[in-house]
ROGU-258587 format. One record per atom (N, C-alpha, C, O): x, y, z. Coordinates in steps of 0.2 Angstrom, whole numbers, plus 5000, padded with zeros to 4 digits. Example, Ala and Ser with C-alpha at 12.3 -4.5 7.8 and 13.67 -1.06 7.14 Angstrom:
2
506649725039
506249785039
506649845039
507149835042
506449895035
506849955036
506450005039
506750065040
//
This chain:
457
545757425696
545557365698
545657305693
545557315687
545957255695
546157205690
545557165688
545157145692
545457155681
544957115678
544957045680
545557015680
544357015682
544356945683
544256905677
543656905674
544756865675
544656825669
544456745671
544656715675
543956715667
543756645668
544356605665
544656615661
544356545668
544856495667
544656465660
544156435659
545056475655
544856445648
544756365648
544456345643
544956335653
544856265654
544056245654
543856195651
543656295656
542956285657
542556325652
541956345653
542856345647
542556395642
541856365640
541856305637
541356405640
540656385639
540556375631
540056335630
540956405627
540856385620
541156325618
540756285615
541656305621
541956235619
541556185623
541456125621
541356195629
541156145634
540456175637
540456185643
539956175633
539256205635
538956155640
539056095639
538656185645
538256135650
538756095655
538456045657
539356125656
539756085660
539556075667
539456135671
539556015670
539256005677
539856015682
540456015680
539656025688
540156035693
540655985694
541255985695
540355925693
540755865694
541255855688
541855835689
541055885682
541555875676
542055935677
542655925674
541855985680
542356035681
542956015686
543456025685
542655975691
543155955696
543655905693
544255895695
543355865688
543755815685
544255845680
544855835680
544055895676
544555935672
545055965676
545655955674
544955995681
545456025685
545955975688
546555985688
545655925690
546155865693
546555835688
547155825689
546255825682
546755795676
547255855674
547855835673
547155915674
547555965672
548155975677
548755985676
547855985684
548356005689
548655945693
548955965698
548555885691
548855835694
549555845695
549855875690
549955825700
550655835701
551155805696
551655825695
550855745693
551255715688
551055735681
551255705676
550555775680
550255795673
550755825669
551255865671
550655815662
551155845657
550955915656
550455935659
551355955652
551156015650
550556015645
550655985639
550056035646
549456035642
549456105639
549456155642
549556105632
549656165629
549056205626
549056255623
548556165625
547956185621
547356175625
547356145631
546756195622
546056185624
545656165619
545756185613
545256115620
544756095615
544156065619
544156045625
543556065615
542956035618
542456015613
542656025607
541955985615
541455955611
540956005607
540755985602
540856055611
540456115608
539756095606
539456115602
539556045610
538856015609
538356045614
538456025620
537856085612
537356105617
536856045618
536955985616
536356055622
535855995624
535555975618
535455915617
535356015613
534955985607
535455955603
535255905600
536055975602
536555935598
536655865601
536755815598
536655865608
536855805611
536255745610
536455695608
535655775610
535055725608
535155705601
535055645599
535255755597
535355735589
535955685588
535855635584
536455695592
537055645592
536855575594
537055525591
536455575599
536255505602
535855475597
535855405596
535455515593
534955475588
535455455582
535255405579
535855495580
536355475575
536755415576
536855365572
536955415583
537455365585
537055295585
537355245584
536355295587
535955235587
535955205580
536055145579
535855245575
535855225568
536555195566
536555145563
537055235568
537755215566
537955145569
538255105565
537755135575
537955075578
537555015576
537754955577
536955025573
536454965572
536254965565
535954915562
536355015561
536155015554
536654965550
537254965551
536354915545
536754875542
537254905538
537154965535
537754865537
538354895533
538254875525
537954825523
538554925520
538454905514
538754845512
539254825514
538354795508
538654735506
538654735498
538654685495
538754795495
538754805488
539354785485
539954795487
539354745479
539954725475
539754745467
539154755466
540254755463
540154785457
539654735453
539654675453
539254765449
538754735445
538054725449
537554705446
537954745455
537354755459
537154825459
537554875458
536454835459
536154895460
536454945466
536554915471
536455005465
536755045470
536255055475
535655055474
536455065482
536055075487
535655145486
535955185483
535055155488
534655215487
535055275490
535055335487
535455265496
535755325499
536355345494
536455405494
536655305490
537155325486
536855365480
537155415478
536255345478
535955385472
535755455475
535855505471
535555465481
535355525484
536055565485
536055625484
536555535487
537155575487
537455595481
537655655480
537455555475
537655585469
537155645467
537455695464
536555635468
536155695466
536255755470
536255805467
536355745476
536655805480
537255835478
537355895477
537755795476
538355825474
538255855467
538655905465
537855835463
537655865456
537455935458
537555975454
537055945463
536656005463
537056055468
537056115467
537456035473
537756075478
538556075478
538856125481
538956035474
539656035474
539956045468
539756015463
540256105467
540456125460
540956075457
540856065451
541456045460
541856005457
541455935455
541655915449
541055915458
540655855456
540155875451
540055835446
539955935451
539455945446
539755945439
539455925435
540355965439
540755965432
540855895430
540755885424
540955845434
541055775432
540455735431
540455685428
539855765434
539255725434
538755745428
538255725428
539055785423
538555815418
538355755414
537755755411
538755705412
538555645408
538455585412
538255535409
538555585419
538555525423
537755505424
537355545425
537655435424
537055405425
536955405432
537355375436
536355425435
536255425442
536255355444
536355345450
536055305440
536055235443
536655195443
536655135444
537255225441
537855185440
538455235442
538455295442
538955205445
539655235447
540055235441
540555265441
539955195436
540455175430
540655245427
541155245424
540155285426
540355345422
540655405426
540855455423
540655395433
540955445437
541655435438
541955385440
542055485436
542855475436
543055475444
542655495448
543555435445
543855435452
544155505453
544355545449
544255525460
544655585462
545155565467
545155505469
545655605468
546155585473
546355645478
546055695478
546855635482
547055685486
547255745483
547155805486
547555735477
547755805474
547255855472
547255915472
546655815470
546055855468
545855895474
545655955473
545855865480
545655905486
546155955488
545956015489
546755945487
547255985490
547356045485
547456105487
547156035478
547256095474
546656135473
546656195471
546056105475
545356145474
544856125480
544356105478
545056135486
544656105492
543956145491
543456105492
543956205490
543256245491
542756215486
542156215487
543056195480
542656165475
542356105477
541856085474
542656065482
542356005484
541856005490
541655955493
541856065492
541356075498
540656105495
540656135490
540156085499
539456105497
539356185497
539656215501
539056205492
538856275492
538556305498
538156265502
538656365500
538256405505
538356375512
537856375516
538956345514
539056325521
539156385525
539456435523
538856375531
539056435536
539756425538
539956385542
540156465535
540856465536
541156475543
541656455544
540756515547
540956525553
540956465558
541256455563
540556405555
540556345559
541056295557
541156245560
541356305551
541856265548
542456265552
542756315554
542756195553
543356185557
543756145552
543556095549
544356175551
544856135546
545356105550
545656135554
545556035548
546055995551
546555985546
546455965540
547155995548
547755975543
547955915544
548055885550
547955875538
548255805538
548955805537
549255845534
549255745539
550055735538
550155665537
550755645538
549755635533
549955565532
550655545528
550955595527
550755495527
551455475524
551355465517
551855455514
550755475514
550755475506
550355535504
549955565509
550355545498
549955595495
550155665496
550655685498
549655715496
549755785496
549555815503
549055785506
549855865505
549655895511
548955925510
548755945505
548555925516
547855935514
547555965521
547755945526
547056005520
546656025525
545956005524
545656005519
545655975529
544955935529
544455985532
544555995538
543956005529
543456045532
542955995536
542755945534
542756025542
542455975547
541956015551
541856075550
541655985556
541156015560
541155975567
541355915566
540956005572
540955975579
540555905578
540855855581
540055905575
539655835574
540055785571
539955725573
540555805567
540955745564
541455715569
541555655569
541755755573
542255735578
541855695583
542055645586
541155715585
540755675589
540555605586
540555565590
540455605580
540255545577
540855485576
540755425576
541455515577
541955465578
541855415583
541955355583
541555435588
541455405595
540955345593
541155285596
540455345589
540055295587
540355245583
540255185584
540755265578
541155215574
541655175578
541755115577
541955215583
542455175588
542055125592
542255065593
541455145594
541055095598
540855035593
540854975596
540755045587
540554995583
541154945582
541154885581
541854975581
542454935581
542554895587
542754835587
542454925593
542554885599
542154835600
542254785604
541554835597
541054785598
541254715595
541054665597
541654725590
541954665587
542454625592
542554565592
542554655598
542954625603
542554615609
542854605615
541954625608
541554615614
541554675619
541354665625
541754725618
541854785622
541354835621
541254855615
541054865626
540554925626
540854975631
540854955637
541055035629
541355075634
540855085640
540255095639
541155085646
540655095652
540855155656
540555175661
541455185655
541655245660
541055295660
540755305655
541055325665
540555375666
540755425670
541455435671
540355465674
540555525678
541055515683
541055465687
541555555683
542055545688
542655505685
543255505688
542555465680
543155425677
543455455671
543155495668
543955425669
544255445662
544155395657
544255335658
543755415652
543555365647
544155345642
544255285641
544455395640
545055375635
545655425635
545555485637
546255405634
546755445633
547055435626
547155385623
547055495622
547355495616
548055505616
548255565618
548555465615
549255465616
549655485609
549555445605
550055535609
550455545604
551155535606
551355535612
551655535602
552355535604
552655575598
552855555593
552755645599
553055685594
553355745599
553355755605
553855775595
554155835598
553655885600
553755925606
553155905596
552555945598
551955925595
551955895590
551455925599
550755905596
550255945600
550355965606
549655935598
549055975601
548855935607
548655875606
548855955613
548655925619
548155965624
548256025624
547755925627
547155955630
546755905634
546855845634
546355935639
545955885643
545155905641
545055965640
544755865641
544055875639
543655825642
543855785646
542955825641
542555775643
542055755637
541955785632
541755695638
541255665633
540555675636
540355635640
540155715633
539455725636
539055675635
538555665638
539155625630
538755565628
538955515632
538655455631
539455515637
539555455641
539655485649
540155475652
539155525651
539155545658
539755595659
539955595665
539955625654
540555675655
541155645658
541455675662
541255585655
541955555658
542455595654
542355625649
543055585657
543655625655
543955595649
543955545648
544255645645
544655625639
545355675639
545255735641
545855645638
546555675638
546855665632
546955605630
547055715628
547555715623
548255735625
548355795627
548655685625
549355705628
549855675624
549755635619
550455705625
551055685621
551555645626
551755675631
551755585624
552255545628
552955565627
553355545631
553055615623
553755635622
554055665629
553755705632
554655645631
554855665638
554955745638
554855765644
555055785633
555055855634
554455885636
554455945639
553855845636
553255875638
553155865646
552555885649
553555825649
553455805656
554055835661
554555845658
553855845667
554455865672
554955815672
555555825672
554655755673
555155695674
554855635670
554255625670
555355605666
555155545662
554655495666
554155475663
554855485672
554455435676
553755455677
553355415679
553555525677
552955545678
552455525673
551855515674
552655495667
552255475662
551755415664
551155415664
552155365667
551855305669
551355325676
550855295676
551655365680
551255375686
550655415684
550155405688
550655455680
550055505678
549555455674
548955465676
549755415670
549255365666
548955315672
548455295671
549355295677
549055255682
548555295686
548055265688
548655355687
548155395691
547555405687
547055405689
547655415680
547055425676
546655365675
546055365675
546955305675
546655245674
546155245668
545555225670
546355265662
545855265657
545555195655
545855145655
544955205653
544655135651
544955115644
545055055643
545055165640
545355155633
545955195632
545955255634
546455175628
547055215626
547055205618
547055145616
547055265615
547155265608
547855305606
548055345609
548055275600
548755305598
548855275591
548555235588
549455295589
549755265583
550255215585
550455215591
550555175580
550955125582
551655155586
551955115590
551755215584
552355245587
552255255595
552655245599
551655285596
551555305603
551355245607
551555235613
550955195604
550855135608
551455095609
551455065615
551955095605
552555055606
552955095612
553255065616
552855155613
553155195619
552855175625
553155175630
552155155625
551855135631
552255075634
552255065640
552455035629
552754965632
553354985636
553554945640
553755045635
554355065639
554255095645
554755115649
553555115647
553455165652
553455125659
553555165664
553255065659
553155035666
552455045669
552455045675
551955065665
551355085667
551055015670
551054965667
550655025676
550354965679
549654965677
549354905677
549355015675
548655015673
548554975667
548954975663
547954935667
547754895661
547154915659
546654905661
547154955653
546554975650
546054915647
546354865646
545454925646
545054875643
545254855636
545154805634
545454905632
545654895625
546154955623
546155015626
546554945618
546954995615
546754995608
546454955605
546755055605
546555075598
547155105595
547355155597
547355075589
547855095585
547555135579
547155105575
547855195577
547555225571
548055255567
548655255569
547855285562
548355325557
548855295553
549055315548
549155245556
549755205552
549655135553
549255105557
549955095548
549855025548
550254995555
550755015557
549854945558
550154915564
550354845562
549954805560
551054835564
551354775562
551054715567
550954725573
550854655564
550554605568
550954585574
550754565579
551654595574
552054575579
551954625585
551954615591
551954695583
551854735588
551154735592
551054745598
550654715587
549954705590
549954645595
549754655601
550354595594
550354545598
550754555605
550654535610
551254595604
551654615610
551254665614
551254655620
550854705611
550454755615
549854715619
549754725625
549554665615
549054625618
549354585624
548954575629
549954555624
550254515629
550454565635
550354545641
550654625634
550854665639
550254695643
550354705649
549754715639
549254745643
548654705644
548154725647
548654635642
548154595643
547454615641
546954605644
547454645635
546854675633
546854675624
547354665622
546254675621
546354675614
546554735611
546554795615
546854735605
547054795602
546654805595
546654765591
546254855595
545854875589
546254905584
546354965585
546454875579
546854905574
546354935568
546054895564
546255005568
545855045564
546155065558
546755095558
545955055552
546055085546
545655145545
545055145544
545955205546
545555265546
545955315541
546555315540
545555365539
545855415535
545555485537
544955485539
545955535538
545655605540
545155625535
544655655537
545155605529
544655635524
543955595526
543455625524
543955535528
543355505529
543155465535
542655435536
543655465540
543555435546
543755365546
544055335541
543555325551
543655255552
543355215546
542755225545
543755175543
543455135537
543355055539
542855025538
543855035543
543754965545
544154945551
544554985553
544054885554
544454865560
544654795558
544254765556
545354785560
545554715559
545254665563
545254675570
545054615560
544654555564
545054495562
544954465557
545454465567
545854405565
545454355562
545654325557
544854335565
544454275563
544254295555
544054245551
544154355553
543954365546
544554375541
544454385535
545254375544
545754385541
545854455537
546154465532
545554505540
545654575537
545154625541
545054615546
545054675537
544754735540
544054735539
543854745533
543554725544
542854725543
542654805543
542854845547
542254815538
542054885537
541554915543
541354875547
541554975543
541255005549
540755055548
540255065552
540755085542
540255145541
539655125537
539755095531
539055125539
538455115536
538355155530
538055125525
538655215529
538555255524
539255275520
539355325518
539655215519
540255225516
540255165511
540355105513
540255185504
540355125499
541055115497
541355165495
541355055498
542055045497
542055005490
541754955489
542555035486
542654995480
543354975480
543755005484
543554925475
544254915474
544354925466
543954895462
544754975464
544754985457
545454975454
545954975458
545554975448
546154965444
546455035443
546155085445
547055035439
547355095437
546855145433
546955205433
546455115429
545955165425
545355175429
544955215426
545255155435
544655175439
544155125438
543555145441
544255075435
543655015435
543654975441
544054955444
542954975443
542854935449
543054855448
542854825443
543354825452
543654755452
543154715456
542854735461
543054655454
542654605458
543054585464
543654595464
542654555469
543054525475
543554475473
543554445468
544154485477
544654435476
545254465472
545854445472
545054525468
545654555464
545854615468
545554655472
546554625468
546854675471
546854745467
546954745461
546754795471
546754865468
546754915473
546754905479
546654975471
546655035476
545955045479
545455045476
545955055486
545355065489
545055135488
545455185488
544455135486
544055195483
543455195487
543055145488
543255255490
542755265494
542255325491
542455365488
541555305493
541055355491
540655365497
540455315500
540555425499
540055445505
540455465511
540955505510
540355435517
540655455523
540155495528
539555505526
540355505533
539955545538
540155615539
539855645544
540555645535
540655715535
540255745530
540455745524
539655785531
539255815527
539655875523
539455895518
540155895526
540455955523
540955935518
541255975515
541155875517
541555855512
541355785509
541655735510
540755795505
540455735502
540955705496
541255745492
541155645497
541655615492
541355565487
540855525489
541455575481
541255525476
541855485473
542355515470
541955425474
542455385471
543155415473
543555425468
543255425479
543955445481
544455395482
544355345486
544955405478
545555355479
545955375485
546155425485
546055315489
546355325495
547155325495
547455355499
547355295489
548155285489
548355215493
548955205493
547855185496
547955115499
547755065495
547255075491
547955005496
547854945491
547654885495
547854875501
547154845492
546854785496
546454745491
546454775485
546154695493
545754655489
545054645494
545154645500
544554645490
543954635494
543754565495
543754535490
543454545501
543154475501
542454485504
542354525508
542054435502
541454425504
541354375509
541554315508
541154385515
541154345520
540454345524
540054395523
540254285527
539554285530
539454345535
538854365537
539954375538
539954435542
539954505538
539954555541
540054505532
539954565527
540654565524
541054525524
540754625521
541354635517
541954645521
541954685526
542554625519
543154625522
543754645517
543754625512
544154695520
544754715516
545254675518
545454665524
545654635513
546154595515
546854615511
546854645506
547354595515
548054615512
548054685511
548354705506
547854725516
547854795516
548654825516
548954805521
548754865511
549454895511
549354965512
549155005507
549354995518
549255065520
549955105521
550455095518
549755155525
550355205526
550755175533
550555185538
551255145531
551655115537
552055175540
552255215537
552155175547
552555225550
553255215548
553555165548
553555275547
554255285545
554655325550
554455385551
555155305552
555655345556
556255355552
556455315548
556555415554
557155435551
557755445557
557555465563
558355425555
558855435560
559255495559
559555515554
559355535565
559655595565
560455585566
560655525567
560755635565
561555635565
561755605572
562255575573
561355625577
561555595584
561355525585
561455495591
560955495580
560755425582
559955425584
559755365585
559655485585
559055485588
558455465582
558555495576
557955425584
557555415579
556955465579
556655475585
556755485574
556155535573
555655515569
555755485563
554955525571
554355505568
554355545562
554555605561
554055515556
553955555550
553455615551
553555665547
553055615556
552655675558
553055735559
552855795558
553655725562
554155785564
554355815557
554355875557
554455775552
554655805546
554055845543
554255905541
553455825543
552855855541
552855925544
552755975541
552955925551
552855985554
553456035552
553356095552
554056005551
554656055550
554556085543
554756145542
554156055538
554156075532
553456115531
553256135526
553056115536
552356145535
552356215533
551856245531
552856245535
552956325533
553056335526
552956395523
553256285522
553356295515
552756275511
552356225513
552656315506
552056295501
552256245496
552356255490
552256185499
552456125495
551756095492
551356085496
551656085486
551156055483
551155975485
550755945487
551855945484
551955885486
552655875488
553155915486
552855825492
553555815493
553655735495
553155705497
554255715495
554355645497
555155655500
555555685497
555255615506
555855615509
556055535510
555655495512
556655525507
557055455508
557655465511
558155505510
557755415516
558455405519
558755345516
558455295517
559355355514
559655305511
560155265515
560255285521
560355205513
560755165518
561355195521
561555175527
561655245518
562155275521
561955335525
562355385527
561355335527
561055395531
560955455528
560755505531
561055465521
560955525518
560255535516
559855485517
560055595514
559355605513
559255625506
559655655503
558655615503
558455635496
557755665497
557255625499
557755735496
557055765497
556855785490
557255825487
556255765488
555955785481
555355825483
554955805487
555355885480
554755935481
554455955474
554855965469
553855965475
553456005469
553156065473
552856065478
553356125470
553156185473
553156245467
553456235462
552756295469
552656345464
553356385464
553556415458
553656395469
554256435470
554856395467
554956335467
555256435464
555856395460
556256365465
556456385471
556456305463
556856265468
557556295470
557756285476
557856335466
558456365467
558356415474
558856415478
557856445474
557756495480
557456455486
557456475492
557056405485
556756365490
557256315494
557256305500
557656285490
558156235493
558556255499
558556215504
558856315499
559256335505
558856335511
559056315517
558256355511
557756355517
557556285519
557456275525
557356245514
557156175515
557756135519
557656105524
558356155516
558956125520
559056145527
559256105531
558956205528
558956235535
558456205539
558656185545
557856195537
557356165541
557556085543
557456065549
557756055538
557955985540
558555985544
558655935548
559056025543
559656025547
559456045554
559756005559
558956085556
558756095563
558456035566
558456025572
558155995561
557755935564
558255875565
558255845570
558655865560
559155805560
559855815562
560155765563
560055885562
560755895563
561055905557
560755925552
561755895556
562055915550
561855875544
561855805544
561555905539
561355865533
561655885527
561355905522
562355885527
562755905521
562655855516
562755865510
562355795518
562255745512
561555745510
561255695508
561155805511
560455805509
560555825502
560855865500
560155795498
560055805491
559255825489
558855785491
559255885486
558555905485
558455915478
558855935474
557855875475
557755865468
557055885467
556555885472
556855905461
556155925459
555755855459
556055805457
555155865460
554655805460
554155825455
553755865456
554155795449
553655815444
552955805447
552755755450
552555845445
551755845447
551455775446
551055755450
551655745440
551255675439
551555615443
551255565442
552155625446
552455565449
552055545455
551755585459
551955475455
551555445461
552055415465
552255355464
552255445471
552755405475
552455405482
552055445484
552755365486
552655365493
552955425497
553555435495
552655455501
552955515504
553555505508
554055545508
553555455512
554155445517
554355375516
553955325517
555055365515
555355295515
556055305518
556355355518
556255245520
556955245523
557255175522
556855125523
557855175520
558255105520
558455085528
558755035529
558455135532
558655125539
558155105544
558255085550
557555125542
556955115547
556955045549
556854995545
557055035556
557054965559
556354935559
556254875561
//
């Protein structure tokens, strides 16, 4: 007798309490004639009690006042509680907080991505239920490769911060049962793709899809499928959102959201004209979630998190007053599995005090970088990250020179003499013939941008 297996699309662990209407929506989204290849499965993992808890948290997130702290003022009470918690529960922070005064951040040294990459476990609270920990791999354009510990409630709480961002444009998400609330669009050779539902918004649909033509039966199916889904919102990075402009999609979402990389003002304006909707440009980090959203009237990024203290610091880690440019450094966040104290983001800006709150101006973040292959094809920097993911690199940087040659700098425990041939092979598979590839050591102390190109248009 053949065993009957349930469809993993409806797995009760990932999607507890799924209604018949949501099942029908998921099946329609996956089996639509123009649907792409969905390679994975994902879900909210929220039971009924967790949903009620999420709604309570989200009400606080959406309406709680934002920090207005500037250097020289007393710290908010929640920061003092966080420092005390880190002293008691987080090994890495306990070592640095031995002499720190609870009422000040001045004595607390800053930390950076290297600290997390080299000793992640020491920065997580003790006695976590490890069977509940979810680790996400980050692939930004600066800093060290990193895995971020998380929990289903953290992914859920992104939703509340995105609602707060959209409120700056007068938009409150309305999609409910039977509709598609959001499409998360990527544009990569391979990426994690799935369909799911949002139980906090009437089980409206969610699709994480890849706009790369290799994931579709026909290139024209991309626009037809998006028109059929008719999502209320579309989220992506500047690379995938730019691809939307080429599809000929007729549907007009209520808003677009740009994340992960810096969005050029010209591209934002072009997207707004093409889709007749606002573009919420989010400054967001995998380590801490959404930090701010660009608001033209404020001339910068309005802060989003009620429990995230943002400082601007100099090279020595001293907090700078509003108006002075320095490195964005954050304390707190909504991920209880990774409490951060004075975490240097690697991004730079100046803080401005406005009647509407604190604003980050002149933000210089992680701009998207594309590299040109031998065949003339442009490849996203994320493709490089994926190609080199199998190598135990502590840090690396890739630069394409004006003559199209590459310079790869790596820092790794393995001797470069044995590592270099395999690195060259991986990049050759990605870009084609890379005989002009130069591989050099990257000293541990060097502070460099991970991806740069003299050819990137």
